[in-house]
Each structure stands twice: as C-alpha cells, then as structure tokens.
C-alpha positions in Angstrom: -9.9 -68.3 -76.9 -13.4 -66.2 -76.9 -11.7 -62.7 -76.3 -10.9 -61.7 -79.6 -12.6 -58.7 -79.2 -10.4 -57.5 -76.4 -7.7 -55.0 -77.0 -4.2 -56.0 -76.4 -4.1 -54.3 -73.2 -7.4 -55.7 -72.0 -5.9 -59.2 -73.4 -2.9 -58.7 -71.2 -4.4 -57.8 -68.0 -6.8 -60.7 -68.0 -3.6 -63.1 -68.3 -2.4 -61.3 -65.2 -5.3 -61.6 -63.3 -5.8 -65.5 -63.9 -2.0 -66.1 -63.6 -2.4 -64.4 -60.0 -5.6 -66.1 -59.4 -3.8 -69.4 -59.7 -0.5 -68.6 -57.6 -2.9 -68.0 -54.5 -5.1 -70.9 -55.0 -1.4 -72.9 -54.7 -0.8 -71.3 -51.6 -3.8 -72.9 -49.9 -4.9 -69.7 -48.1 -8.2 -70.5 -47.2 -7.0 -73.8 -45.1 -4.0 -71.6 -43.4 -7.0 -69.4 -42.3 -9.2 -71.7 -41.1 -6.3 -73.4 -39.3 -5.5 -69.8 -37.6 -9.3 -69.4 -36.6 -9.2 -72.7 -34.8 -6.1 -71.7 -32.7 -7.4 -68.5 -31.9 -10.4 -69.6 -30.5 -11.2 -68.3 -27.1 -11.3 -71.5 -24.7 -13.0 -71.1 -21.2 -10.2 -70.0 -18.8 -9.3 -72.9 -15.7 -7.7 -69.5 -13.8 -9.6 -68.7 -10.5 -9.7 -65.2 -9.6 -8.6 -63.9 -6.6 -11.4 -62.7 -4.2 -11.4 -58.9 -3.9 -10.6 -58.0 -0.1 -13.5 -55.9 1.4 -13.5 -52.2 2.0 -13.1 -51.5 5.6 -15.6 -49.3 6.4 -14.6 -47.9 9.9 -11.5 -46.5 8.5 -12.8 -43.1 7.6 -9.7 -41.3 8.6 -6.3 -41.2 6.6 -3.2 -41.9 8.0 -0.9 -38.8 8.8 2.4 -39.1 10.3 3.4 -38.1 13.8 5.4 -34.9 12.8 2.1 -33.8 10.8 0.0 -34.6 14.2 2.4 -32.6 16.5 2.8 -35.8 18.1 5.8 -36.6 20.6 7.7 -39.9 19.3 7.3 -42.8 21.1 9.9 -43.8 24.0 10.6 -47.3 22.3 13.7 -46.8 20.1 13.6 -47.4 16.5 15.5 -49.7 14.7 18.9 -48.0 13.8 19.1 -46.9 9.9 22.2 -45.3 7.9 21.5 -41.6 7.9 20.6 -40.5 4.5 21.6 -37.4 2.9 19.4 -34.2 2.6 18.6 -33.9 -1.0 19.1 -30.1 -1.2 19.4 -28.2 -4.5 21.6 -25.8 -3.2 23.9 -25.9 0.0 23.3 -23.9 3.4 25.2 -20.6 3.1 27.0 -20.5 6.6 26.5 -17.4 9.4 29.0 -14.6 8.9 31.0 -13.1 6.5 31.4 -15.1 3.2 34.0 -14.6 0.4 33.0 -13.2 -2.6 33.6 -16.0 -4.6 30.8 -16.6 -7.8 29.3 -20.1 -8.2 31.6 -20.4 -11.7 35.2 -19.4 -9.7 36.9 -22.6 -10.7 36.1 -22.0 -14.6 36.0 -18.0 -14.6 38.4 -16.8 -12.1 40.1 -14.2 -14.9 36.8 -13.2 -15.8 35.3 -12.7 -12.5 38.3 -10.7 -11.4 37.6 -8.2 -14.0 34.3 -7.9 -13.1 35.0 -6.9 -9.7 38.2 -4.5 -10.5 35.3 -3.0 -12.7 33.2 -2.3 -10.1 35.9 -1.2 -7.8 37.1 1.1 -10.2 33.7 2.9 -11.0 33.4 3.4 -7.3 36.0 5.2 -6.5 34.9 8.0 -8.6 32.5 10.4 -6.8 28.8 10.2 -8.5 27.3 13.3 -8.8 23.6 13.8 -7.7 20.8 13.6 -10.1 19.0 16.8 -10.9 15.8 15.9 -9.4 13.6 18.6 -11.1 10.3 18.8 -13.0 11.4 18.8 -16.4 9.0 19.8 -19.4 6.9 16.8 -19.9 6.8 16.7 -24.0 10.6 16.7 -23.5 10.8 13.7 -21.5 8.4 11.8 -23.2 10.9 12.6 -26.2 13.8 11.3 -24.1 11.9 8.2 -23.2 11.1 7.3 -27.0 14.8 7.3 -27.8 15.7 4.6 -25.3 15.7 1.2 -27.4 16.2 -2.3 -26.3 18.6 -4.6 -28.2 19.5 -8.2 -28.2 22.9 -7.5 -26.8 21.5 -6.0 -23.7 19.3 -9.2 -22.9 20.9 -11.3 -20.5 19.9 -14.3 -18.0 21.7 -13.1 -15.0 20.5 -15.1 -12.1 18.7 -18.6 -12.1 15.3 -17.9 -10.9 12.7 -15.4 -10.8 13.9 -11.6 -10.1 12.7 -10.2 -6.9 14.9 -7.2 -6.4 17.7 -5.0 -8.3 20.1 -2.4 -8.1 22.0 -0.1 -10.5 25.3 1.3 -9.9 25.2 5.0 -10.0 28.5 5.1 -12.2 28.0 7.4 -15.5 30.8 5.3 -17.4 29.8 1.9 -16.9 26.4 0.0 -16.7 26.6 -2.6 -13.6 23.3 -4.0 -12.8 22.7 -6.3 -9.6 19.8 -8.7 -9.3 18.5 -11.1 -6.7 16.4 -14.3 -7.3 14.1 -16.5 -5.3 16.9 -18.9 -4.2 19.3 -16.4 -2.6 21.3 -15.7 -5.5 23.0 -12.5 -6.3 24.1 -11.8 -9.9 26.1 -9.1 -11.0 26.1 -8.0 -15.0 28.6 -5.5 -16.2 26.1 -4.3 -19.1 29.0 -2.3 -20.8 31.1 -5.7 -21.4 29.5 -7.4 -24.4 31.1 -10.5 -24.0 29.7 -13.6 -22.2 31.9 -13.0 -19.1 30.3 -9.8 -18.1 27.7 -11.5 -15.6 28.5 -13.8 -12.5 26.4 -15.2 -9.8 27.3 -15.2 -6.0 25.3 -17.2 -3.2 25.2 -15.1 -0.2 21.9 -15.7 1.0 19.6 -19.0 1.5 16.2 -17.9 0.7 15.1 -15.1 -2.1 16.4 -12.0 -2.3 13.9 -9.3 -1.4 15.3 -5.8 -1.8 19.1 -4.8 -3.0 20.7 -1.2 -2.7 23.8 -0.1 -3.5 25.0 2.4 -0.8 24.5 6.3 -1.6 27.6 7.0 0.2 29.9 4.2 -1.1 28.8 2.5 -3.9 31.9 -0.4 -3.6 29.0 -1.8 -0.9 26.1 -3.5 -2.3 23.3 -4.4 0.7 21.2 -7.2 0.0 18.1 -8.2 2.4 16.8 -11.7 1.9 14.1 -13.6 4.7 16.9 -13.9 7.5 19.6 -11.7 7.4 20.8 -8.6 5.6 24.4 -8.8 4.0 26.9 -5.9 2.4 28.9 -7.3 -0.1 32.2 -4.9 -0.3 34.1 -5.2 -3.4 36.9 -3.6 -1.8 37.1 -6.5 0.5 35.9 -9.2 -1.6 33.5 -10.3 0.9 29.8 -10.6 1.7 29.7 -9.2 5.5 26.4 -10.0 7.5 25.3 -7.3 9.5 21.6 -8.4 10.5 20.4 -11.9 11.3 16.8 -12.8 12.6 14.7 -15.8 12.7 11.8 -13.4 11.4 11.3 -13.0 7.7 12.2 -9.8 6.7 10.9 -8.0 3.6 12.3 -4.6 2.7 15.0 -2.2 4.1 16.1 1.6 3.4 18.7 3.6 4.8 17.8 6.1 7.6 20.8 8.4 6.6 22.9 9.3 3.4 25.8 7.8 5.2 24.2 4.2 5.0 25.3 3.4 8.6 21.7 2.8 9.9 18.9 1.2 8.2 14.9 0.5 9.1 14.2 -3.3 7.8 10.3 -4.2 7.8 9.3 -7.9 8.4 6.4 -9.6 6.7 4.5 -10.3 9.9 4.5 -6.5 10.6 6.9 -5.1 12.8 9.9 -2.7 11.8 13.6 -3.2 13.4 16.8 -0.2 13.5 20.0 -1.7 12.4 23.4 0.0 13.1 26.4 -1.6 11.2 28.7 0.0 13.4 27.3 -2.0 16.6 29.3 -5.5 17.1 26.8 -8.3 16.8 24.1 -8.9 14.4 21.1 -8.2 16.4 18.6 -4.8 15.7 19.0 -1.4 18.3 15.3 -2.0 18.4 12.3 -3.8 17.2 8.8 -1.7 16.9 5.6 -2.9 16.6 3.5 -0.6 14.5 0.2 -1.9 14.1 0.6 -4.0 10.7 -0.7 -7.6 10.4 1.7 -7.3 7.0 4.6 -4.9 6.1 6.3 -5.6 2.4 7.8 -1.8 2.0 9.7 0.6 3.9 10.8 3.9 2.5 12.6 7.1 4.1 11.5 10.4 3.2 13.8 12.1 0.6 14.2 15.3 2.5 12.7 14.9 6.2 14.4 11.8 6.9 13.3 11.1 10.2 9.7 10.2 8.6 9.3 6.6 6.8 6.6 5.2 5.2 5.5 1.8 5.5 2.8 -0.5 3.5 1.1 -3.5 4.3 -2.0 -5.7 4.0 -4.6 -2.9 3.9 -2.1 0.1 5.2 0.0 2.8 4.0 1.2 5.0 7.1 3.8 7.3 7.7 5.6 7.1 10.8 8.2 9.2 12.8 11.4 6.9 13.4 12.3 9.5 16.1 9.6 8.2 18.5 9.4 4.7 17.8 9.4 2.3 20.8 8.3 -1.2 21.5 4.6 -0.9 21.2 2.0 1.1 21.0 3.3 3.5 18.0 0.6 5.6 16.2 1.2 6.8 12.8 1.4 10.3 11.6 -0.7 10.1 8.8 -2.7 7.4 6.8 -3.6 6.9 3.0 -7.0 5.2 2.9 -8.9 3.9 0.4 -6.9 0.6 -0.4 -9.2 -2.5 -0.3 -6.9 -5.2 -0.7 -3.3 -5.9 0.0 -0.8 -3.2 -0.8 2.3 -4.5 -2.9 4.5 -1.1 -2.4 4.5 2.6 -1.4 7.0 5.0 -2.3 7.5 8.7 -1.6 8.6 11.0 -4.9 12.4 11.2 -5.2 12.7 15.2 -4.8 10.0 16.4 -2.5 8.5 13.3 -1.0 5.6 14.9 -1.4 3.7 12.2 -3.5 3.3 8.6 -2.9 2.7 6.0 -5.3 1.1 2.3 -4.1 0.5 -0.8 -6.2 -2.8 -2.3 -5.0 -4.2 -6.0 -5.5 -7.4 -3.9 -6.2 -6.3 -3.4 -9.7 -5.1 0.3 -8.9 -2.2 2.7 -8.8 -3.1 5.5 -6.5 -1.4 7.7 -3.9 -2.2 10.9 -1.9 -2.9 13.1 -5.2 -3.6 10.5 -8.1 -5.9 7.8 -8.8 -5.2 5.3 -11.5 -6.9 1.9 -13.1 -4.0 -0.5 -13.8 -4.2 -4.4 -13.9 -1.8 -5.8 -11.1 -2.9 -9.5 -11.0 0.4 -11.2 -11.4 -0.7 -14.0 -10.2 1.7 -17.1 -8.0 4.4 -17.3 -10.6 5.1 -13.5 -11.2 6.8 -11.2 -8.6 4.3 -8.6 -7.7 4.5 -5.2 -9.3 6.2 -2.4 -7.5 5.6 1.0 -9.1 9.2 2.9 -8.5 9.5 7.0 -9.2 11.9 8.1 -12.1 14.8 9.8 -9.8 15.4 12.3 -12.6 11.7 13.3 -12.7 9.3 14.1 -9.8 6.1 13.5 -11.6 6.6 10.3 -13.3 7.1 6.5 -12.1 7.4 3.4 -14.2 5.6 0.0 -13.6 5.5 -3.2 -15.2 2.3 -4.3 -17.2 0.0 -7.5 -18.0 -0.8 -6.2 -21.4 0.2 -7.8 -24.7 2.6 -7.1 -26.4 4.6 -7.1 -23.2 5.9 -3.8 -21.8 7.0 -1.2 -19.0 4.9 1.6 -18.6 5.2 5.3 -17.7 3.0 7.3 -15.9 2.5 11.1 -15.0 1.5 11.5 -11.3 -2.0 12.7 -13.0 -2.6 9.0 -14.2 -1.7 9.8 -17.8 0.0 6.7 -19.4 3.6 8.7 -20.9 5.0 5.9 -22.6 5.2 2.3 -22.8 8.5 0.6 -23.2 8.1 -2.3 -25.5 10.0 -4.4 -28.2 8.0 -7.2 -29.8 11.1 -8.7 -30.9 13.0 -8.8 -28.2 10.8 -8.2 -25.1 8.2 -11.3 -24.6 8.1 -11.6 -20.9 6.2 -9.4 -18.3 8.9 -7.7 -16.3 7.5 -7.1 -12.7 10.8 -5.7 -11.1 12.3 -2.5 -12.6 15.3 -0.3 -11.7 16.1 3.1 -13.4 19.5 5.0 -13.3 19.7 8.2 -10.8 21.1 10.0 -13.6 21.6 8.5 -17.2 18.3 7.4 -19.3 18.7 3.8 -18.5 16.1 1.4 -17.6 16.1 -2.2 -16.4 13.5 -4.5 -16.5 13.6 -8.2 -14.9 11.6 -10.8 -15.6 10.5 -14.3 -13.7 13.2 -16.4 -15.6 15.9 -14.1 -14.1 16.8 -12.4 -17.3 17.3 -8.9 -17.5 16.4 -6.2 -20.1 18.1 -3.1 -20.4 16.5 0.3 -22.3 
C-alpha cells in the first residue's frame, strides 16, 4: 500500500479522494465541456441592421397642441369619436344649496345623525364670551404647560392638507371643523372617543381657505373656497350658498357680530362686501384696495368699521364705510416687510396690536419684531400666527423646528412655551385654532390629521 505511516483518518480521507476522482473521470466532464464550448462559440451574424434615420436638423421647435398655442380649430370637421368620460378624482359640487350628507352616509347613517344632533344641541346653549384680559404671564405659562396631547386626541379628519380650521365655542363638547385642499369639510366631535366621532362632507370643489362658526349662532358654520362662500346650517341640515364668483377667494371675516354681513378678499387683490340677507349670490360691492394680492382680511374687534388687509408686501388698515369701486386709500400701513405676507390679525381684546407672518422669516407687527423660520415650502400650508382669544399679549404659530412643535410667543417676541410631544406629534402643524374660553389648542397638518392639546 505504501501508506502504512498514515493514521486511520488520513487513510480513509485518501480513499475517499481516490474514489471521487474515479467517479468524475467516469462522467467524462472534459469532453462535455469541450462540446459545450463548441456550441456556444460566437458565429458571425448574417442579420443586416436597419440604418438609423437621419436627424431632421430643421425641426427645432417642439410640436404643441392648438389649445396651448391658443389657435382656433380648423373648419374641417374631425372624425367623430365616442365621448370619453372625464377622469376626475371627485365629482363636481353643483351650484346652490346642498344637503348636509357626509361622504360615508350610506354606511354610517346613525353615526352621522349623532354627530349633527350633538352640534345642534351644543349650539342651543348660549356661549359666554371669554374674558379677554391680560392675565399674569407666569400663571398663563403654567396653564400652557398643563395642556397635554394623547393618542386618543389625534384623528385624520380630512383626506388632504388642512388649509383652515374652526372650533365650536361650546364649553361642554369639543367640536372641531377642518377644511382641506380638495374642498372637504371634516367635523370631529373630540369628546366622542369612538371612531364614529368624525365625518367628511364635500360642500366645495376647491380648497377651503377660511372657516368660522357664526359668533351669533354657532349652529352655522361658514366656509370659503376659491369660488364660493357657504353656510352649513345644522338646524336645516343644508349647506347654503351665500356668495359665488369667478374670482379666487382667499379669506373672509364678519363685519358685525350678527354675522349677516362679511368682507371677502380675493387672491388677485380686491375685496367684496357680502350680505347674506340679499337675494342672489352676488356681492354688494367689489372694491379695489390697490393690492396685487390679498391673503387675509380681519375686522377690528372694537371699532368694527376698520379692517386689516394683508397682501404681497402690504399690511394696511381700511375703513369699510368709505370703500368704493376704485381709488381706495388706507388709513395706515405697516411697513418693513421685504417679501410676501401670509397673514395679519388684530389682537383680540383691544386691537391695538397686529401680528403678521412673512416669507422674510419674521413675525412682526406694530409693536414688536421676531425672527422665525417661515419657510414651509410648497407641500405645507403657510403659517398663520393667531392670537389666543383669552390673552391679549400672546399668539401661537406653527414651527419648522425639531422636535415638531407649536410655539407660543409674547407680544415682545419672547418665546413662552412650545407644545410638543415626541411620541404623538411628528409633523408640522401649519394651521392652528384656540378655543375662545377653554384651554384647548388644535393643530392641523398636511395629511389631514388634527392634534388636540
């Protein structure tokens, strides 16, 4: 054998190697590999390639449709084709009154009736006006610190980006309304902890830019889209149409406490005076105030003949009694903004202060300046700083800071408090609303979700 010096393990290993070698030799793998190599050897192809067409050097202008070129169609009739239905994500809302029927009415009829009944019941109770004073700042900060956010107080109320919100003045029930970019209005009874507490209505075709519960009758919810102002009357379960136009509407506010008249701003500058008691859906007056763009309007809380308008770089006070079609001059102007102004609001009790949000990363007004990151980008609703109705000297605004938060500032520009919760709040709340008499704050984000502190 010649391997007597090997151990038993080495002898067995050598035997296995020898047997394996004989087995592979019997398979004749070398011949198979040579045959396979011969079959896969590239042979010259006899297929002739098609010559590439020469580029047309003269065709420098891209073809465009006659519609884009604004050219009238030819007189020759086109070949008749079957009409194709327009692909729309949502059906168009008709003109005129609409029944207050939510999108999911067929499935949740009883739940919807419960929500509307709650709205009607809490609207019958006369809401007391909030004490709009100047409470001690330290005590106010303690109150803010006691307000918390929990998972059960977070709900997706509308389908898309929140563009406006309103909160019912009831002290017994938290009822919040939210409008999104697709014209949806969501109602959420926060006090109802079950899934049936929120429903979506579709009273508009385009984004809901502004919403208010009527100060004289909170059974009425007024909402403004780009082309119409509607009043949701829960006592009649209908969305009435008050004002309609071809212009793009941006904001509105009530001229009087009875909420019969309103001032409506247009994105392209003018403002309109609307009276809900007048038959028809046209305005009483359309006034050019000299703005290239008007984003918000707000009435003075004490002297309600004055209103504040915010536009491109303009923030001006006008007297509604002297408005005319053209040639209107402001009573006073707030200067110093270098870029577009997103919003401007009077302070709630005296109206002696104004808070504005500007794209130049400033929160400013007649009395204070404050640096603030307002670069929300195209996917977020622009920030709007709002006054706390219960505190003359403090306002709230969304924030781009991490962790995500809603900030409270004093009118001196000092940061008083940040509402945050790293576990529950992970998005930017651009639109916020504060309860007029209770310690309740609601923040809306760009996915249609509301957060209630």
